[in-house]
N, C-alpha and C positions, 0 to 999 in steps of 0.2 A: 504371491501376487501383491503388487503395491496397492496401497489404499488410493481410492479415487477421491480427490479433493473437490468439493462443491462449495461455492460461496453460499454461506448462510449466516444467520446471526450467531449460531453456536461456533461455526468455523472462525468467524471474525473475533469472537470473544476468546477463543483458544489462542489465536494469533496475538491478541492483546496481552494475555497472560504471559505468553512466551517472550514477547519483545520487552515487556516490562521487567521480566526476570533476567534479561540479558544485560549484564553490566557494560558490554561493548556498545550497546545501543546509545548509551549516554555519551560515548566518545564521539558520536556523529555530530553532536551539538544540539542546540535548542531547535525545536520544531514547533511552531505555532500555526496549525493548519486544520481546517475542516475539510476532510476528504470525502467526497461522495463516491459511492461504489454502486454501480448499476450492473446487475447481472440478470439479463432478460427483463422480466417484469418486477423483480425484487430490487429494492433500493435501500441503501444503508448510509449512515453518516458515521465516519471514524474521526474522532476528535483528538488531536495531539496538542499538548500544552507543555512547554518547557522540554523536559527530557523523557517524556513518557506518553503513552497512549492513554488518555484519561477516560474516554467513553466510546462505546460502540452501541449503535441503536438502529433498529429498523425504522424506516421513515416512508412516508408517502412520496410518490414521484415528484409532486409539486414542491416538497420540502428540500429538494436538491438545490433550490435557489440559495439555501443557506451555506452551501459548500463553497470553498474557495475554487475548487475544480472538481471534476467528476471523471473517474476512470470507468468507462462504459464498454462492456463486451457482451456478447451472447453467452448463455450458460455454457455452451460447447466450447467457445473460445477461452473462457475462464478456466474450464477443466483442463484444456490442452496447455494453457499457460502455466498453471500450477503443477501439472504433471511434469512438464519440462524443467521447471525450477526444482522440483523435488528430485529429479534425476541428476541434478548437478549442472544443468546446462540451460538451454533455452534463452530466448531473448529477454531483456529487461523491459520494464514498462516504458522507459525512455526510448528504447529501440523500437518497440511495438508502436509507440505513438508516432515516431518518425515515418514509419511506413504505412501504418493502418489508421492513424488519427484516433486513438482510443481515449485521449484526454481532451475534455471540453471545459471551457470556462466562459463566464458571462462577459468578460472584458479582457483586454490584453494584460493589465496588471495582474489579474488573478491567474492568467495563463503563465505568466512569469513565475508565480509562486510555485507552480509544479516544478519548474526548472531549478528553483532554489532548494527544494526539499525532496526531490525525487529519490535520492539515495536512502533517505530515512523511510520513505513510503515503500521502496523496494525491499528494504530490510524487514519491514512489517509483514509483507506477503511471503518473503522467504522464511521468516520465523513461523508463519502459519503452516508451512509444509515441513517444518522441522529442520530447516536449513538456516543456520545463523550466518549472516553475511560477515565476512572478515572486515575489520576496520583497519585501514592502513595507518600504521604508527607514523607519527611525525618525528622529525629529528629530535634528539634529546635536548633537554634544556641546557642553557649555558651555565 
């Protein structure tokens, strides 16, 4: 039976360790973002700086104002999202946002930040379920 993934501080810290240990994550480029994660009543802030996830912490809901954007789902929806990603399929956060509006931001500029960094944020959650997202290699140097 597959493990059930639940968003928690421990789960996010494990995802942080995995993504920081993945050399392929650096190939995605620099990411400077404060990502809010809302799972039911639980809220977290995941801080990315340069080529790594620098910090994960539990926060009060009011502190989500410090996030560039917030990914918000019910606990059940997070579990389904993570289970589908663990199984090797399922929709990405970008696809979920397009249909279900799971990403929220205080203003349009911060909303655009999600679109700029969404592949790195997706890689973080995929690493959390033990699935490292492949990085497409660019053409070789001249």
